[in-house]
Jmol script that loads the backbone (N, CA, C; Angstrom):
load data "model"
ATOM      1  N   UNK A   1     232.328  37.882 -43.815  1.00  0.00           N
ATOM      2  CA  UNK A   1     231.667  39.098 -44.022  1.00  0.00           C
ATOM      3  C   UNK A   1     231.288  39.814 -42.862  1.00  0.00           C
ATOM      4  N   UNK A   2     230.593  41.089 -43.143  1.00  0.00           N
ATOM      5  CA  UNK A   2     230.378  42.212 -42.090  1.00  0.00           C
ATOM      6  C   UNK A   2     229.226  41.754 -41.323  1.00  0.00           C
ATOM      7  N   UNK A   3     229.589  41.639 -39.901  1.00  0.00           N
ATOM      8  CA  UNK A   3     228.570  41.190 -39.162  1.00  0.00           C
ATOM      9  C   UNK A   3     227.220  41.999 -39.245  1.00  0.00           C
ATOM     10  N   UNK A   4     227.211  43.273 -39.389  1.00  0.00           N
ATOM     11  CA  UNK A   4     226.016  44.152 -39.691  1.00  0.00           C
ATOM     12  C   UNK A   4     225.087  43.686 -40.859  1.00  0.00           C
ATOM     13  N   UNK A   5     225.861  43.146 -41.874  1.00  0.00           N
ATOM     14  CA  UNK A   5     225.103  42.881 -43.038  1.00  0.00           C
ATOM     15  C   UNK A   5     224.661  41.283 -43.029  1.00  0.00           C
ATOM     16  N   UNK A   6     225.194  40.281 -41.995  1.00  0.00           N
ATOM     17  CA  UNK A   6     224.529  39.308 -41.587  1.00  0.00           C
ATOM     18  C   UNK A   6     223.527  39.386 -40.557  1.00  0.00           C
ATOM     19  N   UNK A   7     223.416  40.619 -39.481  1.00  0.00           N
ATOM     20  CA  UNK A   7     222.566  40.911 -38.878  1.00  0.00           C
ATOM     21  C   UNK A   7     221.276  41.500 -39.852  1.00  0.00           C
ATOM     22  N   UNK A   8     221.420  41.934 -40.960  1.00  0.00           N
ATOM     23  CA  UNK A   8     220.315  42.597 -41.704  1.00  0.00           C
ATOM     24  C   UNK A   8     219.728  41.421 -42.075  1.00  0.00           C
ATOM     25  N   UNK A   9     220.624  40.687 -42.839  1.00  0.00           N
ATOM     26  CA  UNK A   9     220.194  39.256 -43.607  1.00  0.00           C
ATOM     27  C   UNK A   9     219.298  38.506 -43.081  1.00  0.00           C
ATOM     28  N   UNK A  10     219.848  38.560 -41.784  1.00  0.00           N
ATOM     29  CA  UNK A  10     219.040  37.449 -40.521  1.00  0.00           C
ATOM     30  C   UNK A  10     217.730  38.269 -40.137  1.00  0.00           C
ATOM     31  N   UNK A  11     217.388  39.067 -39.659  1.00  0.00           N
ATOM     32  CA  UNK A  11     216.363  40.087 -39.725  1.00  0.00           C
ATOM     33  C   UNK A  11     215.365  39.830 -40.449  1.00  0.00           C
ATOM     34  N   UNK A  12     216.056  40.493 -41.413  1.00  0.00           N
ATOM     35  CA  UNK A  12     214.972  40.052 -43.189  1.00  0.00           C
ATOM     36  C   UNK A  12     214.436  38.874 -43.093  1.00  0.00           C
ATOM     37  N   UNK A  13     215.201  37.783 -43.275  1.00  0.00           N
ATOM     38  CA  UNK A  13     214.766  36.417 -43.596  1.00  0.00           C
ATOM     39  C   UNK A  13     214.197  35.951 -42.517  1.00  0.00           C
ATOM     40  N   UNK A  14     214.848  35.882 -41.178  1.00  0.00           N
ATOM     41  CA  UNK A  14     214.185  35.106 -40.230  1.00  0.00           C
ATOM     42  C   UNK A  14     214.865  33.640 -39.765  1.00  0.00           C
ATOM     43  N   UNK A  15     216.294  33.558 -40.322  1.00  0.00           N
ATOM     44  CA  UNK A  15     216.992  32.643 -40.012  1.00  0.00           C
ATOM     45  C   UNK A  15     218.250  33.203 -40.989  1.00  0.00           C
ATOM     46  N   UNK A  16     219.343  32.041 -40.809  1.00  0.00           N
ATOM     47  CA  UNK A  16     220.427  32.428 -41.133  1.00  0.00           C
ATOM     48  C   UNK A  16     220.960  31.530 -42.836  1.00  0.00           C
ATOM     49  N   UNK A  17     220.019  30.535 -42.594  1.00  0.00           N
ATOM     50  CA  UNK A  17     220.202  29.428 -43.748  1.00  0.00           C
ATOM     51  C   UNK A  17     220.443  29.989 -45.210  1.00  0.00           C
ATOM     52  N   UNK A  18     219.979  31.470 -45.674  1.00  0.00           N
ATOM     53  CA  UNK A  18     220.082  31.715 -47.041  1.00  0.00           C
ATOM     54  C   UNK A  18     220.873  33.218 -47.119  1.00  0.00           C
ATOM     55  N   UNK A  19     221.731  33.452 -45.768  1.00  0.00           N
ATOM     56  CA  UNK A  19     222.645  34.521 -45.515  1.00  0.00           C
ATOM     57  C   UNK A  19     223.814  34.174 -46.472  1.00  0.00           C
ATOM     58  N   UNK A  20     224.302  34.968 -47.493  1.00  0.00           N
ATOM     59  CA  UNK A  20     225.250  35.078 -48.243  1.00  0.00           C
ATOM     60  C   UNK A  20     226.714  34.858 -47.210  1.00  0.00           C
ATOM     61  N   UNK A  21     227.868  34.304 -48.014  1.00  0.00           N
ATOM     62  CA  UNK A  21     228.952  34.386 -47.390  1.00  0.00           C
ATOM     63  C   UNK A  21     228.893  33.855 -45.729  1.00  0.00           C
ATOM     64  N   UNK A  22     227.863  33.019 -45.761  1.00  0.00           N
ATOM     65  CA  UNK A  22     228.043  32.698 -44.222  1.00  0.00           C
ATOM     66  C   UNK A  22     228.791  31.229 -44.301  1.00  0.00           C
ATOM     67  N   UNK A  23     229.663  30.662 -43.577  1.00  0.00           N
ATOM     68  CA  UNK A  23     230.002  29.278 -43.639  1.00  0.00           C
ATOM     69  C   UNK A  23     228.986  28.349 -43.225  1.00  0.00           C
ATOM     70  N   UNK A  24     229.097  27.305 -43.944  1.00  0.00           N
ATOM     71  CA  UNK A  24     228.109  26.174 -43.646  1.00  0.00           C
ATOM     72  C   UNK A  24     227.937  25.608 -42.243  1.00  0.00           C
ATOM     73  N   UNK A  25     229.238  25.535 -41.538  1.00  0.00           N
ATOM     74  CA  UNK A  25     229.347  25.410 -40.254  1.00  0.00           C
ATOM     75  C   UNK A  25     228.511  26.134 -39.596  1.00  0.00           C
ATOM     76  N   UNK A  26     228.551  27.534 -39.721  1.00  0.00           N
ATOM     77  CA  UNK A  26     227.522  28.382 -38.763  1.00  0.00           C
ATOM     78  C   UNK A  26     226.274  28.095 -39.097  1.00  0.00           C
ATOM     79  N   UNK A  27     225.803  27.963 -40.211  1.00  0.00           N
ATOM     80  CA  UNK A  27     224.613  27.649 -40.973  1.00  0.00           C
ATOM     81  C   UNK A  27     223.587  26.539 -39.927  1.00  0.00           C
ATOM     82  N   UNK A  28     224.770  25.501 -39.711  1.00  0.00           N
ATOM     83  CA  UNK A  28     224.554  24.201 -39.309  1.00  0.00           C
ATOM     84  C   UNK A  28     224.295  24.826 -37.542  1.00  0.00           C
ATOM     85  N   UNK A  29     225.035  24.936 -37.200  1.00  0.00           N
ATOM     86  CA  UNK A  29     225.015  25.489 -35.621  1.00  0.00           C
ATOM     87  C   UNK A  29     223.910  26.358 -35.296  1.00  0.00           C
ATOM     88  N   UNK A  30     223.662  27.416 -36.077  1.00  0.00           N
ATOM     89  CA  UNK A  30     222.488  28.173 -35.971  1.00  0.00           C
ATOM     90  C   UNK A  30     221.062  27.916 -36.531  1.00  0.00           C
ATOM     91  N   UNK A  31     220.805  26.870 -36.549  1.00  0.00           N
ATOM     92  CA  UNK A  31     219.463  26.301 -37.471  1.00  0.00           C
ATOM     93  C   UNK A  31     218.288  26.883 -36.476  1.00  0.00           C
ATOM     94  N   UNK A  32     217.292  27.133 -36.838  1.00  0.00           N
ATOM     95  CA  UNK A  32     216.067  27.221 -36.296  1.00  0.00           C
ATOM     96  C   UNK A  32     215.370  26.020 -35.913  1.00  0.00           C
ATOM     97  N   UNK A  33     214.156  26.408 -35.227  1.00  0.00           N
ATOM     98  CA  UNK A  33     213.442  25.136 -34.779  1.00  0.00           C
ATOM     99  C   UNK A  33     212.954  24.469 -36.096  1.00  0.00           C
ATOM    100  N   UNK A  34     212.449  24.943 -37.011  1.00  0.00           N
ATOM    101  CA  UNK A  34     211.697  24.295 -38.073  1.00  0.00           C
ATOM    102  C   UNK A  34     212.603  23.709 -39.145  1.00  0.00           C
ATOM    103  N   UNK A  35     214.075  23.934 -38.611  1.00  0.00           N
ATOM    104  CA  UNK A  35     215.013  23.162 -39.599  1.00  0.00           C
ATOM    105  C   UNK A  35     215.846  21.954 -38.822  1.00  0.00           C
ATOM    106  N   UNK A  36     215.260  21.615 -37.899  1.00  0.00           N
ATOM    107  CA  UNK A  36     215.497  20.352 -37.292  1.00  0.00           C
ATOM    108  C   UNK A  36     214.608  19.483 -36.891  1.00  0.00           C
ATOM    109  N   UNK A  37     214.801  17.897 -36.999  1.00  0.00           N
ATOM    110  CA  UNK A  37     214.062  16.979 -36.605  1.00  0.00           C
ATOM    111  C   UNK A  37     213.687  16.945 -35.302  1.00  0.00           C
ATOM    112  N   UNK A  38     212.476  16.237 -35.345  1.00  0.00           N
ATOM    113  CA  UNK A  38     211.476  16.264 -33.825  1.00  0.00           C
ATOM    114  C   UNK A  38     212.405  15.221 -33.154  1.00  0.00           C
ATOM    115  N   UNK A  39     213.105  14.358 -33.367  1.00  0.00           N
ATOM    116  CA  UNK A  39     214.169  13.619 -32.511  1.00  0.00           C
ATOM    117  C   UNK A  39     215.240  14.703 -32.116  1.00  0.00           C
ATOM    118  N   UNK A  40     215.768  15.584 -32.838  1.00  0.00           N
ATOM    119  CA  UNK A  40     216.783  16.502 -32.237  1.00  0.00           C
ATOM    120  C   UNK A  40     215.969  17.439 -31.135  1.00  0.00           C
ATOM    121  N   UNK A  41     214.785  17.856 -31.357  1.00  0.00           N
ATOM    122  CA  UNK A  41     214.267  18.527 -30.277  1.00  0.00           C
ATOM    123  C   UNK A  41     214.063  17.627 -28.852  1.00  0.00           C
ATOM    124  N   UNK A  42     214.106  16.532 -28.973  1.00  0.00           N
ATOM    125  CA  UNK A  42     213.869  15.654 -27.936  1.00  0.00           C
ATOM    126  C   UNK A  42     215.331  15.532 -27.285  1.00  0.00           C
ATOM    127  N   UNK A  43     216.204  15.508 -28.139  1.00  0.00           N
ATOM    128  CA  UNK A  43     217.673  15.412 -27.567  1.00  0.00           C
ATOM    129  C   UNK A  43     217.858  16.642 -26.874  1.00  0.00           C
ATOM    130  N   UNK A  44     217.610  17.542 -27.473  1.00  0.00           N
ATOM    131  CA  UNK A  44     218.213  19.071 -26.618  1.00  0.00           C
ATOM    132  C   UNK A  44     217.293  19.354 -25.552  1.00  0.00           C
ATOM    133  N   UNK A  45     215.850  18.661 -25.397  1.00  0.00           N
ATOM    134  CA  UNK A  45     215.265  19.086 -24.292  1.00  0.00           C
ATOM    135  C   UNK A  45     215.721  17.959 -23.138  1.00  0.00           C
ATOM    136  N   UNK A  46     216.417  17.142 -23.596  1.00  0.00           N
ATOM    137  CA  UNK A  46     216.588  16.140 -22.915  1.00  0.00           C
ATOM    138  C   UNK A  46     217.729  16.433 -21.912  1.00  0.00           C
ATOM    139  N   UNK A  47     218.642  16.906 -22.753  1.00  0.00           N
ATOM    140  CA  UNK A  47     220.288  17.339 -22.290  1.00  0.00           C
ATOM    141  C   UNK A  47     219.914  18.963 -21.486  1.00  0.00           C
ATOM    142  N   UNK A  48     219.050  19.794 -21.972  1.00  0.00           N
ATOM    143  CA  UNK A  48     218.629  20.747 -21.246  1.00  0.00           C
ATOM    144  C   UNK A  48     217.851  20.709 -19.991  1.00  0.00           C
ATOM    145  N   UNK A  49     216.897  19.800 -19.594  1.00  0.00           N
ATOM    146  CA  UNK A  49     216.115  19.043 -18.531  1.00  0.00           C
ATOM    147  C   UNK A  49     216.934  18.825 -17.481  1.00  0.00           C
ATOM    148  N   UNK A  50     218.073  18.024 -17.787  1.00  0.00           N
ATOM    149  CA  UNK A  50     218.844  17.387 -17.082  1.00  0.00           C
ATOM    150  C   UNK A  50     219.916  18.441 -16.090  1.00  0.00           C
ATOM    151  N   UNK A  51     220.043  19.591 -16.284  1.00  0.00           N
ATOM    152  CA  UNK A  51     220.626  20.396 -15.809  1.00  0.00           C
ATOM    153  C   UNK A  51     219.698  21.767 -15.073  1.00  0.00           C
ATOM    154  N   UNK A  52     218.180  21.714 -14.954  1.00  0.00           N
ATOM    155  CA  UNK A  52     217.350  22.457 -14.804  1.00  0.00           C
ATOM    156  C   UNK A  52     216.615  21.699 -13.660  1.00  0.00           C
ATOM    157  N   UNK A  53     216.093  22.391 -12.746  1.00  0.00           N
ATOM    158  CA  UNK A  53     215.717  22.026 -11.397  1.00  0.00           C
ATOM    159  C   UNK A  53     214.065  22.108 -11.538  1.00  0.00           C
ATOM    160  N   UNK A  54     213.597  23.177 -12.463  1.00  0.00           N
ATOM    161  CA  UNK A  54     212.112  23.298 -12.751  1.00  0.00           C
ATOM    162  C   UNK A  54     211.577  22.766 -13.968  1.00  0.00           C
ATOM    163  N   UNK A  55     210.433  22.825 -14.062  1.00  0.00           N
ATOM    164  CA  UNK A  55     209.596  22.323 -14.886  1.00  0.00           C
ATOM    165  C   UNK A  55     209.771  23.084 -16.166  1.00  0.00           C
ATOM    166  N   UNK A  56     210.326  22.606 -17.418  1.00  0.00           N
ATOM    167  CA  UNK A  56     210.330  23.449 -18.730  1.00  0.00           C
ATOM    168  C   UNK A  56     209.387  22.896 -19.669  1.00  0.00           C
ATOM    169  N   UNK A  57     208.632  23.732 -20.645  1.00  0.00           N
ATOM    170  CA  UNK A  57     207.517  23.356 -21.533  1.00  0.00           C
ATOM    171  C   UNK A  57     208.563  23.407 -22.653  1.00  0.00           C
ATOM    172  N   UNK A  58     208.176  22.501 -23.597  1.00  0.00           N
ATOM    173  CA  UNK A  58     208.558  22.887 -24.959  1.00  0.00           C
ATOM    174  C   UNK A  58     207.783  22.243 -26.188  1.00  0.00           C
ATOM    175  N   UNK A  59     207.370  22.974 -27.303  1.00  0.00           N
ATOM    176  CA  UNK A  59     206.479  22.563 -28.179  1.00  0.00           C
ATOM    177  C   UNK A  59     207.533  22.105 -29.342  1.00  0.00           C
ATOM    178  N   UNK A  60     206.857  20.565 -29.633  1.00  0.00           N
ATOM    179  CA  UNK A  60     207.530  20.244 -30.795  1.00  0.00           C
ATOM    180  C   UNK A  60     206.255  19.692 -31.532  1.00  0.00           C
ATOM    181  N   UNK A  61     206.404  20.246 -32.972  1.00  0.00           N
ATOM    182  CA  UNK A  61     205.748  19.780 -33.971  1.00  0.00           C
ATOM    183  C   UNK A  61     206.044  18.430 -34.735  1.00  0.00           C
ATOM    184  N   UNK A  62     205.432  17.561 -34.709  1.00  0.00           N
ATOM    185  CA  UNK A  62     205.760  15.903 -35.174  1.00  0.00           C
ATOM    186  C   UNK A  62     205.022  15.843 -36.527  1.00  0.00           C
ATOM    187  N   UNK A  63     205.539  15.045 -37.524  1.00  0.00           N
ATOM    188  CA  UNK A  63     205.197  15.054 -38.605  1.00  0.00           C
ATOM    189  C   UNK A  63     203.924  14.086 -38.667  1.00  0.00           C
ATOM    190  N   UNK A  64     202.762  13.952 -39.159  1.00  0.00           N
ATOM    191  CA  UNK A  64     201.708  13.482 -39.018  1.00  0.00           C
ATOM    192  C   UNK A  64     202.199  11.809 -38.621  1.00  0.00           C
ATOM    193  N   UNK A  65     202.863  11.174 -39.469  1.00  0.00           N
ATOM    194  CA  UNK A  65     203.095   9.800 -39.286  1.00  0.00           C
ATOM    195  C   UNK A  65     203.781   9.292 -38.546  1.00  0.00           C
ATOM    196  N   UNK A  66     204.124  10.347 -36.851  1.00  0.00           N
ATOM    197  CA  UNK A  66     204.600  10.086 -35.658  1.00  0.00           C
ATOM    198  C   UNK A  66     203.973   9.120 -35.256  1.00  0.00           C
ATOM    199  N   UNK A  67     204.765   8.059 -34.511  1.00  0.00           N
ATOM    200  CA  UNK A  67     204.300   6.840 -33.538  1.00  0.00           C
ATOM    201  C   UNK A  67     204.667   6.993 -32.280  1.00  0.00           C
ATOM    202  N   UNK A  68     203.814   6.550 -31.153  1.00  0.00           N
ATOM    203  CA  UNK A  68     204.291   6.540 -29.913  1.00  0.00           C
ATOM    204  C   UNK A  68     205.041   4.875 -29.899  1.00  0.00           C
ATOM    205  N   UNK A  69     206.274   5.000 -29.449  1.00  0.00           N
ATOM    206  CA  UNK A  69     207.175   3.839 -29.467  1.00  0.00           C
ATOM    207  C   UNK A  69     207.750   3.643 -28.064  1.00  0.00           C
ATOM    208  N   UNK A  70     207.473   2.748 -27.068  1.00  0.00           N
ATOM    209  CA  UNK A  70     207.865   2.246 -25.955  1.00  0.00           C
ATOM    210  C   UNK A  70     209.081   1.743 -25.897  1.00  0.00           C
TER     211      UNK A  70
END
end "model"
wireframe off; spacefill off
backbone 0.3
color backbone group
């Protein structure tokens, strides 16, 4: 698929999920925040924060049934 066409579709839709002719693996790699679970957000934050010397804030929208687990 032509790069220009993909860029146009992503700009139009806000994500790559529904872009035509884009392989599934690319769609999985370029998921937007609303397409991944809260657990995945936490894992990404943990991996990123490990290599950053400063404070980093991240908003994670949790489902209503989420609980605190210690």
